[in-house]
All heavy atoms as a GROMACS GRO file, in nm:
protein
  532
    1MET      N    1  -1.690   0.028  -2.339
    1MET     CA    2  -1.700   0.137  -2.244
    1MET      C    3  -1.577   0.137  -2.155
    1MET      O    4  -1.541   0.035  -2.097
    1MET     CB    5  -1.828   0.118  -2.161
    1MET     CG    6  -1.848   0.229  -2.060
    1MET     SD    7  -2.014   0.232  -1.989
    1MET     CE    8  -1.994   0.114  -1.857
    2LYS      N    9  -1.512   0.251  -2.145
    2LYS     CA   10  -1.391   0.263  -2.066
    2LYS      C   11  -1.426   0.300  -1.922
    2LYS      O   12  -1.504   0.392  -1.898
    2LYS     CB   13  -1.301   0.370  -2.128
    2LYS     CG   14  -1.168   0.382  -2.060
    2LYS     CD   15  -1.080   0.484  -2.131
    2LYS     CE   16  -0.948   0.496  -2.060
    2LYS     NZ   17  -0.863   0.596  -2.120
    3VAL      N   18  -1.367   0.227  -1.827
    3VAL     CA   19  -1.388   0.257  -1.685
    3VAL      C   20  -1.271   0.339  -1.636
    3VAL      O   21  -1.156   0.299  -1.647
    3VAL     CB   22  -1.401   0.126  -1.603
    3VAL    CG1   23  -1.415   0.158  -1.455
    3VAL    CG2   24  -1.516   0.042  -1.652
    4GLU      N   25  -1.299   0.458  -1.584
    4GLU     CA   26  -1.194   0.546  -1.533
    4GLU      C   27  -1.155   0.505  -1.392
    4GLU      O   28  -1.239   0.460  -1.314
    4GLU     CB   29  -1.242   0.691  -1.532
    4GLU     CG   30  -1.264   0.749  -1.668
    4GLU     CD   31  -1.136   0.768  -1.746
    4GLU    OE1   32  -1.034   0.802  -1.686
    4GLU    OE2   33  -1.140   0.747  -1.868
    5ASN      N   34  -1.028   0.523  -1.359
    5ASN     CA   35  -0.980   0.500  -1.224
    5ASN      C   36  -1.024   0.620  -1.140
    5ASN      O   37  -0.978   0.731  -1.160
    5ASN     CB   38  -0.828   0.485  -1.223
    5ASN     CG   39  -0.775   0.455  -1.085
    5ASN    OD1   40  -0.850   0.443  -0.989
    5ASN    ND2   41  -0.646   0.441  -1.074
    6THR      N   42  -1.114   0.599  -1.047
    6THR     CA   43  -1.169   0.708  -0.968
    6THR      C   44  -1.104   0.721  -0.831
    6THR      O   45  -1.151   0.796  -0.748
    6THR     CB   46  -1.321   0.690  -0.951
    6THR    OG1   47  -1.346   0.566  -0.887
    6THR    CG2   48  -1.392   0.695  -1.084
    7PHE      N   49  -0.998   0.647  -0.808
    7PHE     CA   50  -0.929   0.654  -0.680
    7PHE      C   51  -0.856   0.787  -0.671
    7PHE      O   52  -0.793   0.829  -0.768
    7PHE     CB   53  -0.830   0.538  -0.666
    7PHE     CG   54  -0.800   0.502  -0.523
    7PHE    CD1   55  -0.884   0.418  -0.453
    7PHE    CD2   56  -0.690   0.555  -0.460
    7PHE    CE1   57  -0.857   0.386  -0.322
    7PHE    CE2   58  -0.662   0.524  -0.328
    7PHE     CZ   59  -0.747   0.439  -0.258
    8PRO      N   60  -0.864   0.857  -0.556
    8PRO     CA   61  -0.795   0.986  -0.545
    8PRO      C   62  -0.644   0.971  -0.564
    8PRO      O   63  -0.588   0.864  -0.538
    8PRO     CB   64  -0.825   1.031  -0.402
    8PRO     CG   65  -0.934   0.944  -0.352
    8PRO     CD   66  -0.934   0.820  -0.435
    9PRO      N   67  -0.579   1.076  -0.608
    9PRO     CA   68  -0.433   1.070  -0.628
    9PRO      C   69  -0.361   1.031  -0.499
    9PRO      O   70  -0.393   1.080  -0.391
    9PRO     CB   71  -0.396   1.211  -0.670
    9PRO     CG   72  -0.522   1.270  -0.723
    9PRO     CD   73  -0.633   1.206  -0.646
   10ILE      N   74  -0.265   0.941  -0.514
   10ILE     CA   75  -0.184   0.894  -0.401
   10ILE      C   76  -0.041   0.943  -0.425
   10ILE      O   77   0.018   0.911  -0.527
   10ILE     CB   78  -0.183   0.740  -0.390
   10ILE    CG1   79  -0.325   0.685  -0.378
   10ILE    CG2   80  -0.096   0.694  -0.275
   10ILE    CD1   81  -0.397   0.727  -0.254
   11SER      N   82   0.012   1.018  -0.330
   11SER     CA   83   0.147   1.071  -0.347
   11SER      C   84   0.251   0.972  -0.296
   11SER      O   85   0.224   0.890  -0.208
   11SER     CB   86   0.162   1.203  -0.272
   11SER     OG   87   0.161   1.180  -0.133
   12GLU      N   88   0.368   0.982  -0.354
   12GLU     CA   89   0.481   0.900  -0.312
   12GLU      C   90   0.518   0.930  -0.166
   12GLU      O   91   0.556   0.841  -0.091
   12GLU     CB   92   0.600   0.927  -0.403
   12GLU     CG   93   0.717   0.834  -0.384
   12GLU     CD   94   0.694   0.697  -0.443
   12GLU    OE1   95   0.616   0.684  -0.538
   12GLU    OE2   96   0.756   0.601  -0.393
   13SER      N   97   0.500   1.056  -0.125
   13SER     CA   98   0.537   1.093   0.012
   13SER      C   99   0.449   1.026   0.116
   13SER      O  100   0.497   0.989   0.223
   13SER     CB  101   0.536   1.246   0.029
   13SER     OG  102   0.407   1.296   0.006
   14ILE      N  103   0.321   1.008   0.087
   14ILE     CA  104   0.234   0.940   0.185
   14ILE      C  105   0.271   0.793   0.195
   14ILE      O  106   0.272   0.736   0.304
   14ILE     CB  107   0.084   0.960   0.153
   14ILE    CG1  108  -0.004   0.912   0.269
   14ILE    CG2  109   0.042   0.886   0.029
   14ILE    CD1  110  -0.002   0.997   0.389
   15ILE      N  111   0.306   0.732   0.084
   15ILE     CA  112   0.348   0.592   0.088
   15ILE      C  113   0.477   0.578   0.167
   15ILE      O  114   0.490   0.488   0.250
   15ILE     CB  115   0.362   0.536  -0.055
   15ILE    CG1  116   0.225   0.533  -0.122
   15ILE    CG2  117   0.424   0.396  -0.052
   15ILE    CD1  118   0.229   0.505  -0.269
   16ASN      N  119   0.571   0.668   0.143
   16ASN     CA  120   0.698   0.663   0.217
   16ASN      C  121   0.675   0.680   0.367
   16ASN      O  122   0.738   0.612   0.448
   16ASN     CB  123   0.794   0.770   0.166
   16ASN     CG  124   0.843   0.740   0.027
   16ASN    OD1  125   0.841   0.626  -0.018
   16ASN    ND2  126   0.885   0.843  -0.044
   17LYS      N  127   0.585   0.770   0.405
   17LYS     CA  128   0.557   0.792   0.546
   17LYS      C  129   0.491   0.669   0.608
   17LYS      O  130   0.524   0.629   0.720
   17LYS     CB  131   0.468   0.917   0.565
   17LYS     CG  132   0.450   0.956   0.709
   17LYS     CD  133   0.585   0.992   0.770
   17LYS     CE  134   0.568   1.044   0.911
   17LYS     NZ  135   0.697   1.078   0.972
   18LEU      N  136   0.398   0.608   0.536
   18LEU     CA  137   0.334   0.486   0.586
   18LEU      C  138   0.436   0.374   0.602
   18LEU      O  139   0.430   0.297   0.699
   18LEU     CB  140   0.221   0.443   0.493
   18LEU     CG  141   0.096   0.531   0.496
   18LEU    CD1  142   0.002   0.493   0.382
   18LEU    CD2  143   0.027   0.521   0.630
   19GLU      N  144   0.529   0.364   0.508
   19GLU     CA  145   0.636   0.264   0.519
   19GLU      C  146   0.722   0.289   0.643
   19GLU      O  147   0.768   0.195   0.707
   19GLU     CB  148   0.725   0.266   0.394
   19GLU     CG  149   0.659   0.212   0.270
   19GLU     CD  150   0.656   0.060   0.263
   19GLU    OE1  151   0.705  -0.008   0.356
   19GLU    OE2  152   0.603   0.010   0.164
   20GLU      N  153   0.742   0.416   0.676
   20GLU     CA  154   0.821   0.452   0.793
   20GLU      C  155   0.745   0.419   0.923
   20GLU      O  156   0.802   0.364   1.017
   20GLU     CB  157   0.851   0.601   0.788
   20GLU     CG  158   0.933   0.654   0.904
   20GLU     CD  159   0.952   0.805   0.894
   20GLU    OE1  160   0.974   0.857   0.783
   20GLU    OE2  161   0.942   0.870   0.999
   21VAL      N  162   0.617   0.451   0.925
   21VAL     CA  163   0.537   0.430   1.046
   21VAL      C  164   0.503   0.283   1.066
   21VAL      O  165   0.500   0.234   1.180
   21VAL     CB  166   0.407   0.515   1.038
   21VAL    CG1  167   0.315   0.485   1.154
   21VAL    CG2  168   0.442   0.663   1.035
   22PHE      N  169   0.479   0.211   0.956
   22PHE     CA  170   0.443   0.069   0.962
   22PHE      C  171   0.544  -0.012   0.880
   22PHE      O  172   0.512  -0.063   0.772
   22PHE     CB  173   0.302   0.047   0.908
   22PHE     CG  174   0.197   0.129   0.976
   22PHE    CD1  175   0.139   0.237   0.911
   22PHE    CD2  176   0.156   0.100   1.106
   22PHE    CE1  177   0.043   0.314   0.973
   22PHE    CE2  178   0.060   0.176   1.169
   22PHE     CZ  179   0.003   0.284   1.103
   23PRO      N  180   0.667  -0.025   0.929
   23PRO     CA  181   0.771  -0.091   0.849
   23PRO      C  182   0.749  -0.242   0.835
   23PRO      O  183   0.673  -0.303   0.911
   23PRO     CB  184   0.898  -0.064   0.931
   23PRO     CG  185   0.849  -0.054   1.071
   23PRO     CD  186   0.713   0.010   1.062
   24LEU      N  187   0.816  -0.296   0.734
   24LEU     CA  188   0.818  -0.442   0.720
   24LEU      C  189   0.883  -0.502   0.845
   24LEU      O  190   0.981  -0.448   0.896
   24LEU     CB  191   0.898  -0.484   0.597
   24LEU     CG  192   0.830  -0.465   0.463
   24LEU    CD1  193   0.929  -0.492   0.351
   24LEU    CD2  194   0.711  -0.556   0.451
   25ARG      N  195   0.828  -0.610   0.891
   25ARG     CA  196   0.883  -0.676   1.010
   25ARG      C  197   0.909  -0.823   0.979
   25ARG      O  198   0.838  -0.884   0.902
   25ARG     CB  199   0.783  -0.669   1.126
   25ARG     CG  200   0.760  -0.531   1.178
   25ARG     CD  201   0.658  -0.528   1.291
   25ARG     NE  202   0.687  -0.626   1.394
   25ARG     CZ  203   0.603  -0.659   1.491
   25ARG    NH1  204   0.484  -0.602   1.498
   25ARG    NH2  205   0.637  -0.748   1.581
   26ASP      N  206   1.010  -0.875   1.043
   26ASP     CA  207   1.037  -1.019   1.032
   26ASP      C  208   1.073  -1.076   1.169
   26ASP      O  209   1.138  -1.180   1.179
   26ASP     CB  210   1.148  -1.047   0.930
   26ASP     CG  211   1.281  -0.987   0.971
   26ASP    OD1  212   1.288  -0.917   1.073
   26ASP    OD2  213   1.380  -1.013   0.899
   27ASP      N  214   1.025  -1.009   1.273
   27ASP     CA  215   1.061  -1.050   1.409
   27ASP      C  216   0.950  -1.129   1.478
   27ASP      O  217   0.947  -1.140   1.600
   27ASP     CB  218   1.099  -0.928   1.493
   27ASP     CG  219   0.987  -0.826   1.503
   27ASP    OD1  220   0.892  -0.832   1.422
   27ASP    OD2  221   0.996  -0.737   1.590
   28PHE      N  222   0.859  -1.188   1.401
   28PHE     CA  223   0.753  -1.270   1.461
   28PHE      C  224   0.809  -1.408   1.495
   28PHE      O  225   0.897  -1.460   1.428
   28PHE     CB  226   0.636  -1.285   1.364
   28PHE     CG  227   0.572  -1.154   1.328
   28PHE    CD1  228   0.579  -1.105   1.200
   28PHE    CD2  229   0.505  -1.079   1.424
   28PHE    CE1  230   0.520  -0.985   1.166
   28PHE    CE2  231   0.446  -0.957   1.391
   28PHE     CZ  232   0.454  -0.910   1.262
   29ASP      N  233   0.754  -1.465   1.599
   29ASP     CA  234   0.794  -1.601   1.635
   29ASP      C  235   0.669  -1.681   1.670
   29ASP      O  236   0.557  -1.634   1.651
   29ASP     CB  237   0.896  -1.601   1.750
   29ASP     CG  238   0.844  -1.536   1.876
   29ASP    OD1  239   0.721  -1.526   1.895
   29ASP    OD2  240   0.927  -1.494   1.959
   30SER      N  241   0.688  -1.799   1.721
   30SER     CA  242   0.575  -1.888   1.747
   30SER      C  243   0.484  -1.838   1.859
   30SER      O  244   0.373  -1.887   1.874
   30SER     CB  245   0.626  -2.029   1.780
   30SER     OG  246   0.706  -2.025   1.896
   31THR      N  247   0.530  -1.740   1.937
   31THR     CA  248   0.446  -1.687   2.045
   31THR      C  249   0.360  -1.569   1.999
   31THR      O  250   0.275  -1.522   2.075
   31THR     CB  251   0.533  -1.641   2.164
   31THR    OG1  252   0.617  -1.533   2.122
   31THR    CG2  253   0.616  -1.756   2.218
   32THR      N  254   0.379  -1.523   1.878
   32THR     CA  255   0.300  -1.412   1.826
   32THR      C  256   0.158  -1.460   1.800
   32THR      O  257   0.137  -1.559   1.731
   32THR     CB  258   0.360  -1.356   1.696
   32THR    OG1  259   0.496  -1.320   1.719
   32THR    CG2  260   0.283  -1.234   1.648
   33GLY      N  261   0.062  -1.390   1.856
   33GLY     CA  262  -0.077  -1.430   1.842
   33GLY      C  263  -0.133  -1.406   1.704
   33GLY      O  264  -0.085  -1.320   1.628
   34GLN      N  265  -0.237  -1.482   1.673
   34GLN     CA  266  -0.299  -1.470   1.541
   34GLN      C  267  -0.356  -1.330   1.520
   34GLN      O  268  -0.345  -1.275   1.410
   34GLN     CB  269  -0.409  -1.575   1.525
   34GLN     CG  270  -0.474  -1.570   1.389
   34GLN     CD  271  -0.580  -1.676   1.370
   34GLN    OE1  272  -0.612  -1.751   1.462
   34GLN    NE2  273  -0.635  -1.684   1.251
   35ASN      N  274  -0.417  -1.271   1.621
   35ASN     CA  275  -0.474  -1.137   1.607
   35ASN      C  276  -0.366  -1.034   1.575
   35ASN      O  277  -0.386  -0.946   1.492
   35ASN     CB  278  -0.550  -1.095   1.732
   35ASN     CG  279  -0.682  -1.170   1.747
   35ASN    OD1  280  -0.732  -1.227   1.652
   35ASN    ND2  281  -0.736  -1.169   1.867
   36ALA      N  282  -0.251  -1.045   1.639
   36ALA     CA  283  -0.140  -0.952   1.612
   36ALA      C  284  -0.091  -0.968   1.469
   36ALA      O  285  -0.063  -0.869   1.400
   36ALA     CB  286  -0.026  -0.974   1.711
   37LEU      N  287  -0.081  -1.090   1.422
   37LEU     CA  288  -0.038  -1.116   1.284
   37LEU      C  289  -0.140  -1.061   1.184
   37LEU      O  290  -0.103  -0.996   1.086
   37LEU     CB  291  -0.018  -1.265   1.260
   37LEU     CG  292   0.103  -1.329   1.328
   37LEU    CD1  293   0.098  -1.480   1.313
   37LEU    CD2  294   0.232  -1.272   1.271
   38MET      N  295  -0.268  -1.086   1.209
   38MET     CA  296  -0.372  -1.037   1.118
   38MET      C  297  -0.372  -0.885   1.114
   38MET      O  298  -0.388  -0.825   1.006
   38MET     CB  299  -0.508  -1.091   1.161
   38MET     CG  300  -0.524  -1.239   1.134
   38MET     SD  301  -0.675  -1.319   1.197
   38MET     CE  302  -0.798  -1.195   1.185
   39PHE      N  303  -0.354  -0.821   1.228
   39PHE     CA  304  -0.350  -0.675   1.232
   39PHE      C  305  -0.232  -0.621   1.151
   39PHE      O  306  -0.248  -0.531   1.069
   39PHE     CB  307  -0.341  -0.629   1.378
   39PHE     CG  308  -0.352  -0.481   1.396
   39PHE    CD1  309  -0.473  -0.416   1.384
   39PHE    CD2  310  -0.240  -0.404   1.424
   39PHE    CE1  311  -0.485  -0.279   1.400
   39PHE    CE2  312  -0.249  -0.267   1.440
   39PHE     CZ  313  -0.372  -0.205   1.428
   40TYR      N  314  -0.115  -0.679   1.172
   40TYR     CA  315   0.005  -0.637   1.099
   40TYR      C  316  -0.012  -0.656   0.949
   40TYR      O  317   0.013  -0.566   0.870
   40TYR     CB  318   0.128  -0.714   1.148
   40TYR     CG  319   0.247  -0.695   1.056
   40TYR    CD1  320   0.319  -0.577   1.058
   40TYR    CD2  321   0.284  -0.793   0.965
   40TYR    CE1  322   0.426  -0.556   0.972
   40TYR    CE2  323   0.390  -0.775   0.880
   40TYR     CZ  324   0.461  -0.657   0.884
   40TYR     OH  325   0.566  -0.637   0.798
   41TYR      N  326  -0.057  -0.775   0.908
   41TYR     CA  327  -0.070  -0.802   0.765
   41TYR      C  328  -0.181  -0.718   0.702
   41TYR      O  329  -0.174  -0.684   0.585
   41TYR     CB  330  -0.089  -0.951   0.738
   41TYR     CG  331   0.042  -1.025   0.756
   41TYR    CD1  332   0.059  -1.118   0.858
   41TYR    CD2  333   0.150  -0.998   0.673
   41TYR    CE1  334   0.180  -1.182   0.876
   41TYR    CE2  335   0.272  -1.062   0.690
   41TYR     CZ  336   0.286  -1.154   0.792
   41TYR     OH  337   0.406  -1.217   0.809
   42GLY      N  338  -0.281  -0.679   0.780
   42GLY     CA  339  -0.383  -0.586   0.731
   42GLY      C  340  -0.323  -0.449   0.702
   42GLY      O  341  -0.353  -0.388   0.600
   43GLN      N  342  -0.238  -0.401   0.793
   43GLN     CA  343  -0.170  -0.273   0.770
   43GLN      C  344  -0.087  -0.279   0.643
   43GLN      O  345  -0.091  -0.188   0.559
   43GLN     CB  346  -0.078  -0.239   0.888
   43GLN     CG  347  -0.150  -0.207   1.016
   43GLN     CD  348  -0.054  -0.195   1.133
   43GLN    OE1  349   0.055  -0.252   1.133
   43GLN    NE2  350  -0.095  -0.120   1.234
   44ARG      N  351  -0.009  -0.384   0.630
   44ARG     CA  352   0.078  -0.397   0.514
   44ARG      C  353  -0.002  -0.410   0.385
   44ARG      O  354   0.038  -0.361   0.280
   44ARG     CB  355   0.174  -0.516   0.530
   44ARG     CG  356   0.273  -0.501   0.645
   44ARG     CD  357   0.359  -0.378   0.635
   44ARG     NE  358   0.426  -0.370   0.507
   44ARG     CZ  359   0.497  -0.266   0.465
   44ARG    NH1  360   0.511  -0.160   0.541
   44ARG    NH2  361   0.554  -0.267   0.346
   45SER      N  362  -0.118  -0.475   0.393
   45SER     CA  363  -0.203  -0.491   0.276
   45SER      C  364  -0.251  -0.354   0.226
   45SER      O  365  -0.253  -0.329   0.105
   45SER     CB  366  -0.323  -0.580   0.311
   45SER     OG  367  -0.412  -0.589   0.203
   46VAL      N  368  -0.288  -0.266   0.316
   46VAL     CA  369  -0.332  -0.132   0.277
   46VAL      C  370  -0.217  -0.056   0.212
   46VAL      O  371  -0.236   0.010   0.110
   46VAL     CB  372  -0.389  -0.056   0.399
   46VAL    CG1  373  -0.412   0.091   0.366
   46VAL    CG2  374  -0.516  -0.121   0.448
   47ILE      N  375  -0.098  -0.066   0.269
   47ILE     CA  376   0.018   0.003   0.212
   47ILE      C  377   0.048  -0.050   0.072
   47ILE      O  378   0.074   0.027  -0.021
   47ILE     CB  379   0.141  -0.009   0.304
   47ILE    CG1  380   0.114   0.065   0.435
   47ILE    CG2  381   0.267   0.044   0.235
   47ILE    CD1  382   0.216   0.039   0.544
   48ARG      N  383   0.044  -0.183   0.055
   48ARG     CA  384   0.066  -0.240  -0.079
   48ARG      C  385  -0.040  -0.193  -0.178
   48ARG      O  386  -0.009  -0.162  -0.293
   48ARG     CB  387   0.067  -0.394  -0.072
   48ARG     CG  388   0.195  -0.451  -0.019
   48ARG     CD  389   0.204  -0.601  -0.040
   48ARG     NE  390   0.086  -0.674   0.006
   48ARG     CZ  391   0.068  -0.717   0.130
   48ARG    NH1  392   0.159  -0.697   0.223
   48ARG    NH2  393  -0.042  -0.782   0.162
   49TYR      N  394  -0.165  -0.186  -0.134
   49TYR     CA  395  -0.273  -0.140  -0.221
   49TYR      C  396  -0.250   0.004  -0.266
   49TYR      O  397  -0.261   0.037  -0.384
   49TYR     CB  398  -0.408  -0.152  -0.150
   49TYR     CG  399  -0.522  -0.103  -0.235
   49TYR    CD1  400  -0.577  -0.183  -0.334
   49TYR    CD2  401  -0.573   0.026  -0.218
   49TYR    CE1  402  -0.679  -0.136  -0.415
   49TYR    CE2  403  -0.677   0.072  -0.298
   49TYR     CZ  404  -0.729  -0.010  -0.396
   49TYR     OH  405  -0.830   0.037  -0.476
   50LEU      N  406  -0.216   0.091  -0.170
   50LEU     CA  407  -0.193   0.232  -0.203
   50LEU      C  408  -0.071   0.248  -0.293
   50LEU      O  409  -0.073   0.329  -0.386
   50LEU     CB  410  -0.178   0.314  -0.076
   50LEU     CG  411  -0.305   0.328   0.010
   50LEU    CD1  412  -0.274   0.399   0.139
   50LEU    CD2  413  -0.416   0.396  -0.067
   51ALA      N  414   0.034   0.170  -0.268
   51ALA     CA  415   0.152   0.177  -0.353
   51ALA      C  416   0.118   0.133  -0.495
   51ALA      O  417   0.165   0.192  -0.593
   51ALA     CB  418   0.264   0.091  -0.295
   52ASN      N  419   0.034   0.032  -0.507
   52ASN     CA  420  -0.007  -0.014  -0.640
   52ASN      C  421  -0.092   0.093  -0.710
   52ASN      O  422  -0.077   0.116  -0.830
   52ASN     CB  423  -0.083  -0.145  -0.630
   52ASN     CG  424  -0.110  -0.205  -0.765
   52ASN    OD1  425  -0.018  -0.225  -0.844
   52ASN    ND2  426  -0.236  -0.234  -0.794
   53GLN      N  427  -0.182   0.158  -0.637
   53GLN     CA  428  -0.261   0.267  -0.695
   53GLN      C  429  -0.171   0.380  -0.744
   53GLN      O  430  -0.192   0.435  -0.852
   53GLN     CB  431  -0.362   0.321  -0.594
   53GLN     CG  432  -0.478   0.230  -0.567
   53GLN     CD  433  -0.561   0.201  -0.690
   53GLN    OE1  434  -0.599   0.292  -0.764
   53GLN    NE2  435  -0.587   0.075  -0.715
   54ASN      N  436  -0.070   0.413  -0.665
   54ASN     CA  437   0.027   0.516  -0.705
   54ASN      C  438   0.097   0.476  -0.834
   54ASN      O  439   0.114   0.557  -0.925
   54ASN     CB  440   0.127   0.540  -0.592
   54ASN     CG  441   0.237   0.635  -0.631
   54ASN    OD1  442   0.344   0.590  -0.674
   54ASN    ND2  443   0.213   0.763  -0.616
   55LYS      N  444   0.137   0.351  -0.842
   55LYS     CA  445   0.205   0.301  -0.963
   55LYS      C  446   0.113   0.310  -1.084
   55LYS      O  447   0.154   0.358  -1.191
   55LYS     CB  448   0.248   0.156  -0.940
   55LYS     CG  449   0.316   0.092  -1.058
   55LYS     CD  450   0.353  -0.051  -1.028
   55LYS     CE  451   0.410  -0.117  -1.152
   55LYS     NZ  452   0.430  -0.260  -1.133
   56ILE      N  453  -0.012   0.270  -1.069
   56ILE     CA  454  -0.108   0.277  -1.179
   56ILE      C  455  -0.129   0.422  -1.221
   56ILE      O  456  -0.131   0.453  -1.341
   56ILE     CB  457  -0.242   0.213  -1.137
   56ILE    CG1  458  -0.226   0.061  -1.123
   56ILE    CG2  459  -0.353   0.248  -1.235
   56ILE    CD1  460  -0.343  -0.008  -1.056
   57GLN      N  461  -0.145   0.510  -1.123
   57GLN     CA  462  -0.166   0.652  -1.155
   57GLN      C  463  -0.047   0.710  -1.228
   57GLN      O  464  -0.064   0.786  -1.324
   57GLN     CB  465  -0.196   0.730  -1.027
   57GLN     CG  466  -0.331   0.695  -0.969
   57GLN     CD  467  -0.354   0.748  -0.829
   57GLN    OE1  468  -0.267   0.811  -0.770
   57GLN    NE2  469  -0.472   0.724  -0.776
   58ASN      N  470   0.073   0.676  -1.187
   58ASN     CA  471   0.192   0.728  -1.254
   58ASN      C  472   0.208   0.670  -1.393
   58ASN      O  473   0.251   0.739  -1.485
   58ASN     CB  474   0.318   0.702  -1.170
   58ASN     CG  475   0.324   0.794  -1.050
   58ASN    OD1  476   0.274   0.906  -1.054
   58ASN    ND2  477   0.384   0.747  -0.944
   59GLU      N  478   0.173   0.543  -1.411
   59GLU     CA  479   0.177   0.483  -1.544
   59GLU      C  480   0.076   0.551  -1.635
   59GLU      O  481   0.104   0.577  -1.752
   59GLU     CB  482   0.150   0.333  -1.537
   59GLU     CG  483   0.266   0.254  -1.479
   59GLU     CD  484   0.231   0.108  -1.457
   59GLU    OE1  485   0.112   0.068  -1.475
   59GLU    OE2  486   0.322   0.033  -1.419
   60ASN      N  487  -0.042   0.582  -1.581
   60ASN     CA  488  -0.146   0.648  -1.661
   60ASN      C  489  -0.100   0.787  -1.704
   60ASN      O  490  -0.127   0.829  -1.815
   60ASN     CB  491  -0.278   0.657  -1.583
   60ASN     CG  492  -0.348   0.524  -1.573
   60ASN    OD1  493  -0.319   0.431  -1.648
   60ASN    ND2  494  -0.439   0.514  -1.479
   61ILE      N  495  -0.031   0.858  -1.616
   61ILE     CA  496   0.019   0.991  -1.649
   61ILE      C  497   0.120   0.981  -1.764
   61ILE      O  498   0.120   1.061  -1.856
   61ILE     CB  499   0.083   1.058  -1.526
   61ILE    CG1  500  -0.025   1.097  -1.426
   61ILE    CG2  501   0.165   1.180  -1.566
   61ILE    CD1  502   0.028   1.141  -1.291
   62LEU      N  503   0.206   0.880  -1.757
   62LEU     CA  504   0.310   0.865  -1.859
   62LEU      C  505   0.256   0.818  -1.993
   62LEU      O  506   0.312   0.847  -2.098
   62LEU     CB  507   0.417   0.767  -1.810
   62LEU     CG  508   0.500   0.813  -1.690
   62LEU    CD1  509   0.592   0.701  -1.643
   62LEU    CD2  510   0.580   0.936  -1.724
   63THR      N  511   0.146   0.740  -1.991
   63THR     CA  512   0.095   0.684  -2.115
   63THR      C  513  -0.017   0.764  -2.178
   63THR      O  514  -0.057   0.735  -2.290
   63THR     CB  515   0.045   0.538  -2.093
   63THR    OG1  516  -0.059   0.539  -1.993
   63THR    CG2  517   0.159   0.449  -2.050
   64LYS      N  518  -0.070   0.864  -2.108
   64LYS     CA  519  -0.176   0.947  -2.166
   64LYS      C  520  -0.118   1.034  -2.278
   64LYS      O  521  -0.010   1.089  -2.265
   64LYS     CB  522  -0.239   1.038  -2.060
   64LYS     CG  523  -0.335   0.966  -1.970
   64LYS     CD  524  -0.401   1.064  -1.876
   64LYS     CE  525  -0.491   0.991  -1.781
   64LYS     NZ  526  -0.554   1.082  -1.684
   65SER      N  527  -0.194   1.044  -2.383
   65SER     CA  528  -0.151   1.128  -2.496
   65SER      C  529  -0.240   1.247  -2.510
   65SER      O  530  -0.354   1.246  -2.491
   65SER     CB  531  -0.152   1.048  -2.625
   65SER     OG  532  -0.062   0.942  -2.614
   0.00000   0.00000   0.00000
């Protein structure tokens, strides 16, 4: 039984905008609190997930016959 990807289409433009609004950061230091780090990495996790969904959707479009 084939399981279809039911995630709504994710556009490249939304991912680019999210990358702009929530950019990668490397300016944390030892005074950065755990809550701030968890919040930041949660944001980045969502962006990575959506980017991966976009990649899967684009691969599916290219490989469908």
